[in-house]
TORKOLDREN-582225 format. One record per residue (C-alpha): x, z, y; residue in three letters. Coordinates in pm, whole numbers. Layout:
! residues N
X|Z|Y|ala
...
//
This chain:
! residues 429
-165|5233|-1419|met
-15|4973|-1190|asn
-166|4726|-957|ile
-301|4424|-1148|thr
-464|4704|-1395|glu
-607|4909|-1177|ser
-825|4599|-967|ile
-867|4405|-1360|met
-1055|4768|-1372|asn
-1325|4781|-1077|glu
-1663|4607|-1154|glu
-1769|4406|-946|ser
-1773|4339|-589|lys
-1941|4169|-300|gln
-1891|3790|-229|cys
-1843|3806|135|lys
-1931|3430|160|lys
-2271|3480|-50|cys
-2341|3853|58|gly
-2415|3914|-417|arg
-2271|4119|-534|ile
-2099|3978|-821|leu
-1919|4138|-1114|pro
-1499|4133|-1078|ile
-1454|3822|-1345|lys
-1611|3598|-1163|lys
-1353|3619|-862|phe
-1056|3454|-881|arg
-751|3655|-979|leu
-480|3517|-713|val
-116|3564|-793|lys
114|3489|-551|gly
518|3500|-557|gln
567|3739|-287|his
209|3976|-307|cys
-17|4166|-515|his
-258|4042|-747|pro
-602|4033|-489|tyr
-982|3839|-589|tyr
-1041|3611|-330|leu
-1365|3732|-40|ser
-1597|3457|-162|gln
-1727|3386|-530|cys
-1557|3131|-737|lys
-1894|2921|-743|glu
-1924|2924|-301|phe
-1540|2808|-433|glu
-1644|2539|-654|tyr
-1893|2414|-351|lys
-1689|2404|-51|tyr
-1476|2250|-305|gln
-1704|2025|-381|arg
-1878|1923|12|glu
-1456|1946|161|tyr
-1373|1640|-153|leu
-1755|1492|-72|glu
-1684|1469|294|lys
-1348|1295|254|lys
-1467|1021|16|asp
-1715|923|336|met
-1687|622|416|val
-1797|616|778|glu
-1666|239|940|phe
-1649|228|1316|ser
-1891|-10|1588|asp
-1526|-167|1632|asn
-1369|-164|1365|leu
-1131|-570|1424|glu
-1078|-719|1136|ile
-748|-887|1076|leu
-731|-927|774|val
-930|-1191|623|gln
-1003|-1269|212|arg
-865|-1577|224|lys
-771|-1843|-75|tyr
-468|-1996|-215|lys
-439|-2424|-112|glu
-295|-2541|-466|ile
-112|-2856|-451|lys
-245|-3140|-689|pro
39|-3177|-899|glu
15|-2817|-1018|arg
-363|-2898|-1196|ile
-293|-2950|-1583|leu
-620|-3226|-1627|asp
-808|-3098|-1955|ile
-1029|-3475|-1992|ser
-806|-3531|-2244|glu
-754|-3184|-2418|ile
-1041|-3011|-2688|asp
-1098|-2721|-2426|ile
-1418|-2685|-2244|ile
-1461|-2563|-1858|pro
-1619|-2224|-1877|leu
-1763|-2335|-1500|gly
-1746|-2588|-1259|thr
-1474|-2553|-1073|asp
-1217|-2400|-1327|glu
-931|-2554|-1308|ile
-531|-2459|-1518|phe
-233|-2424|-1245|val
117|-2359|-1376|lys
264|-2116|-1370|leu
605|-2168|-1272|met
821|-1909|-1337|asp
647|-1923|-1798|tyr
762|-2154|-2065|lys
498|-2415|-2061|asn
219|-2226|-1938|ala
-99|-2231|-1719|trp
-379|-2020|-1592|ile
-771|-2096|-1467|ser
-931|-1909|-1216|asn
-1134|-1693|-1437|tyr
-821|-1581|-1566|gly
-815|-1773|-1931|arg
-437|-1868|-2047|val
-307|-2218|-2200|ile
23|-2307|-2317|arg
205|-2609|-2473|phe
367|-2514|-2782|ser
360|-2710|-3100|asp
347|-3046|-2930|ser
-19|-2923|-2800|arg
-210|-2754|-2580|tyr
-355|-2420|-2747|asn
-598|-2159|-2535|leu
-461|-1825|-2567|leu
-720|-1507|-2705|gln
-498|-1319|-2516|gly
-599|-900|-2553|gly
-675|-586|-2416|tyr
-455|-275|-2309|asp
-568|82|-2342|ser
-739|54|-2009|tyr
-921|-174|-2067|gly
-714|-534|-1869|phe
-690|-813|-2039|leu
-336|-985|-2083|arg
-141|-1193|-2272|tyr
183|-1214|-2399|ser
433|-1490|-2215|leu
775|-1624|-2201|lys
920|-1585|-1906|lys
1251|-1708|-1703|asn
1378|-1407|-1562|ile
1755|-1353|-1460|phe
1938|-1054|-1675|leu
2310|-1021|-1694|asp
2360|-1300|-1437|gly
2165|-1574|-1643|arg
1865|-1727|-1640|trp
1687|-1670|-1981|ile
1369|-1678|-2125|tyr
1232|-1384|-2203|lys
823|-1270|-2353|thr
662|-1051|-2122|val
261|-881|-2092|pro
96|-1086|-1839|leu
-175|-982|-1698|tyr
-449|-1223|-1622|ala
-631|-1023|-1296|ala
-351|-951|-1138|lys
-136|-1310|-1271|ala
-525|-1492|-1094|val
-397|-1263|-859|val
-75|-1380|-733|glu
-178|-1803|-789|glu
-527|-1773|-614|phe
-611|-1511|-400|ile
-360|-1478|-34|val
-241|-1144|-69|asn
-240|-952|292|pro
47|-729|164|asp
288|-775|-144|lys
461|-540|-105|glu
147|-170|-174|asn
-123|-382|-290|asn
-22|-341|-652|ser
-422|-286|-791|tyr
-728|-496|-856|val
-1067|-376|-836|trp
-1304|-598|-1067|his
-1637|-672|-855|ser
-1882|-390|-1043|gly
-1543|-284|-1218|tyr
-1613|-501|-1442|asp
-1209|-558|-1573|lys
-1381|-808|-1842|glu
-1469|-978|-1538|asp
-1098|-1205|-1408|cys
-1240|-1461|-1195|tyr
-1075|-1526|-878|tyr
-1422|-1519|-592|arg
-1429|-1160|-785|asn
-1088|-1005|-739|leu
-911|-801|-415|tyr
-578|-718|-365|pro
-573|-390|-223|leu
-334|-43|-229|asn
-382|252|-420|gln
-511|470|-105|glu
-733|141|-65|gln
-826|132|-423|tyr
-958|470|-485|arg
-1171|515|-199|ile
-1377|133|-327|val
-1421|307|-659|lys
-1528|641|-525|asn
-1804|459|-309|his
-1874|243|-619|phe
-1925|537|-817|asn
-2169|691|-581|lys
-2346|405|-447|thr
-2376|109|-653|gly
-2225|-106|-370|asn
-1828|-288|-335|asp
-2002|-615|-167|ser
-1705|-770|28|glu
-1830|-698|328|glu
-1747|-341|263|phe
-1383|-432|95|ile
-1337|-581|399|val
-1381|-316|631|lys
-1168|-101|391|val
-855|-371|409|met
-900|-330|821|asn
-957|50|829|asp
-552|212|971|ile
-697|522|789|arg
-668|348|486|phe
-298|160|566|lys
17|202|497|pro
244|428|709|asp
386|111|841|asp
130|-90|913|trp
-4|-86|1293|ser
-179|-350|1483|lys
198|-459|1691|arg
349|-600|1319|ala
6|-780|1309|met
101|-1028|1635|arg
245|-1367|1571|pro
600|-1363|1776|thr
744|-1675|1621|val
668|-1958|1681|cys
322|-1816|1756|lys
251|-1841|1424|arg
515|-1592|1203|gly
435|-1115|1201|tyr
601|-894|1071|his
354|-770|912|gly
509|-353|884|ser
694|-174|1169|glu
1018|-129|941|asn
1157|-459|962|val
1552|-494|999|asp
1596|-864|1227|cys
1931|-907|1150|thr
1894|-923|807|ser
1997|-1238|623|lys
1561|-1273|476|ser
1497|-1260|849|tyr
1684|-1500|981|his
1554|-1710|650|arg
1210|-1673|742|trp
1271|-1768|1117|cys
1459|-2052|1052|asp
1187|-2149|832|met
960|-2060|1116|leu
1108|-2297|1302|asn
1130|-2568|1082|arg
786|-2623|1105|cys
686|-2532|1426|tyr
873|-2553|1688|asn
839|-2921|1899|glu
1250|-2915|2009|lys
1377|-2872|1678|phe
1144|-3145|1567|his
1316|-3399|1802|lys
1676|-3315|1647|arg
1541|-3292|1282|gln
1197|-3532|1280|pro
1212|-3526|884|gln
971|-3164|923|tyr
703|-3308|1141|lys
427|-3228|989|gly
595|-2923|678|cys
420|-2565|712|lys
415|-2264|585|val
164|-2066|288|cys
-103|-1848|509|glu
77|-1586|273|glu
448|-1607|409|trp
315|-1546|787|leu
369|-1230|699|asn
747|-1197|687|tyr
712|-855|497|ser
551|-1133|222|asn
819|-1363|250|phe
1109|-1036|213|lys
973|-955|-115|val
957|-1262|-313|trp
1341|-1303|-138|cys
1390|-986|-272|asp
1228|-1133|-599|gln
1434|-1406|-641|asn
1763|-1349|-519|lys
2028|-1459|-842|ser
2306|-1561|-709|tyr
2670|-1414|-567|asp
2722|-1817|-353|met
2632|-1938|-47|pro
2252|-2038|-171|leu
1939|-2266|-19|asp
1575|-2224|70|leu
1460|-2537|-98|asp
1086|-2680|-47|lys
1130|-3017|-174|asp
1303|-2980|-531|ile
1022|-2844|-723|leu
802|-3100|-605|trp
859|-3435|-473|lys
771|-3485|-151|gly
612|-3132|-46|asn
626|-3040|294|lys
439|-2627|252|val
692|-2399|164|tyr
506|-2170|-18|ser
610|-1908|-350|pro
481|-2217|-568|glu
730|-2480|-402|thr
1009|-2267|-302|cys
1353|-2182|-465|cys
1659|-2087|-371|phe
1957|-2284|-486|val
2312|-2322|-471|pro
2439|-2595|-84|his
2556|-2785|-319|ser
2284|-2848|-496|val
2009|-2826|-246|asn
2241|-3131|-18|thr
2196|-3378|-338|leu
1842|-3404|-202|phe
1909|-3477|134|leu
1775|-3861|233|ser
1952|-3951|579|gly
1655|-4110|660|lys
1761|-4035|1090|lys
2080|-4350|1057|ser
1978|-4551|768|arg
1690|-4755|985|gly
1440|-4893|702|ala
1691|-5008|472|leu
1583|-4791|105|pro
1793|-4437|39|leu
2160|-4516|-16|gly
2166|-4841|111|ile
2333|-4921|451|his
2407|-5356|528|tyr
2742|-5456|654|asp
2763|-5711|929|lys
3168|-5810|859|ser
3074|-5886|534|lys
2709|-5912|572|glu
2603|-5728|283|lys
2447|-5490|106|tyr
2636|-5161|54|arg
2533|-4900|-174|ala
2699|-4548|-123|glu
2637|-4183|-219|met
2716|-3847|29|ser
2789|-3474|-134|phe
2861|-3277|36|met
3003|-3382|301|gly
3191|-3676|82|ser
3071|-4044|49|gln
3132|-4218|-287|lys
3123|-4562|-234|lys
2950|-4742|-550|leu
2966|-5104|-482|gly
2843|-5415|-302|thr
2543|-5698|-340|phe
2368|-5957|-226|asp
2021|-5820|-194|thr
1940|-5458|-48|ala
1729|-5442|-433|glu
2045|-5484|-620|glu
2246|-5227|-408|ala
1968|-4946|-481|phe
1907|-5052|-762|ala
2270|-4894|-916|gln
2257|-4631|-603|tyr
1943|-4517|-802|lys
2091|-4478|-1146|glu
2448|-4348|-1004|tyr
2231|-4079|-783|lys
1999|-4005|-1126|glu
2234|-3985|-1297|asn
2443|-3733|-1075|ser
2167|-3482|-1018|ile
2164|-3458|-1373|lys
2535|-3364|-1390|ser
2483|-3116|-1108|val
2193|-2916|-1277|ala
2372|-2912|-1694|glu
2676|-2772|-1490|gln
2395|-2495|-1300|tyr
2253|-2440|-1622|gln
2158|-2090|-1703|gly
2239|-1997|-1254|gln
1885|-2154|-1171|met
1588|-2065|-1269|pro
1504|-2240|-1516|asp
1232|-2454|-1322|lys
1522|-2543|-1081|val
1650|-2753|-1364|tyr
1338|-2918|-1522|glu
1315|-3100|-1228|ala
1641|-3215|-1180|met
1661|-3360|-1523|val
1391|-3517|-1455|asn
1446|-3608|-1109|trp
1362|-3992|-1018|lys
1473|-4212|-713|ile
1244|-4452|-623|glu
1280|-4730|-327|met
1023|-4521|-16|gly
1272|-4180|-68|asp
//
C-alpha cells in the first residue's frame, strides 16, 4: 500500500481550527509536486469560511478622511458647429438636453448624449436602432475612417454606445487605462452621459462589488474610488499631477519620455496657448487654449499614437477641421503634412488691415494679390481696388487648396480632405 492509499484509508481527522472530528473527506487533499500527499489541518468548511471573510475584507472600501480629490467629474465643451440641428428632422429628442454631435472619424454619423445615433444616408437622416451584444451592451454598425496598409479607408466596425458617449461628452482622466464604463445602477441600457463613468479595471471591480453589496454607486463614492491611490495604476503618483508646463500641463504618469516627439509637441502646444513671451512673437495665438483632457500629457500621447500614420513630416493642426477654432482637442485637431499646414497661414502680422493675400504697392499705387506657399510667393496680378485683388486671390487660393487635397486624398483622414475641398476664403480671414 503506497502513502496516498494509506492516507485515503483514514476514516476521520480533527480540524485544528474548529476542533471537530470529521470524516476525512471533509478535508482537502493536497498533492504537491515536490512533497507527499497530505490533508490540510483545517476542514473544507472552515477553509471556505476563511476565504469568504478574506475576500469580503479585501473588497471592503473605507476611505481616509484626508483623501485628496485630485480628479473631479468633468464634461467636455462641445463645439457648436458639431451639433446637428434636428428641428427640421422627424426625430423627437429623449430629453430637453439631448444633442447629437458629429462623430469626426465616422462617415456621416452623429451620436447623442443619450447614446442614440443618427446617420445620413440616401439623402435623409435616419435614427439607427442598434443592437445588443451577448453581454447586454448597446452597439451600432458604422463606417469608420481608419489607416490600413498605407492608406485611409472606410471600414465597417461596431460602435459601442456607452464608450462613444464617454469619448465625446466626458473628460476621461486616464485614457490609457480607463477602458471600462460603469453605468449608474448597473443599468447597461442607460447610456445617458451623466450616468456613465470611465474607470480602470480595478476601479470598475471595486464599484461593482460595492454596488452588489450595498446598492450604492453614488457619484460621491465613485469619485473617491477614482482618487484613491489603492485603485490607481502602478505608474500613477500625486507628483505626476502637478502642472509643471506653463502652470497648466501635467504628466499624468511617472513613465514619461521627455525626449519623445509627442512630448515636445505637447509642450509646444501649451506654450502657444499659455506662454506670454510666445504671444509677443506670435500674437495670433492669444486666446487659444488646450482642452481639459489634453492638459494631461499621457492622454495627449494616447491620441498621438492612435493618429500618426504618415512617413513624412507632420504638423499638429487645429484650424483646418473647424475654421477659426481656438481650442486644441481630440475633436478639433489633426495631423497633416507640413505642406498642407502652410496653406492655411493667414499672415495677419505682416499684411496689416488689408484682406488676406493682398498688399498695397506704393510704387504703382495699386493693390497686389499674391499667394504664399512653402516659402515661395505666387504673384496673381495688380488691381485698382482691394476688393478686386481679393476676388482673384480667393479664387486661386480655394482652387489651390482643393488641388492639394486631391493630391493627398487617401494619405490624410477623410475629415481633413472634406474640410479642404469645402474650404471658403472670406474677406475677414
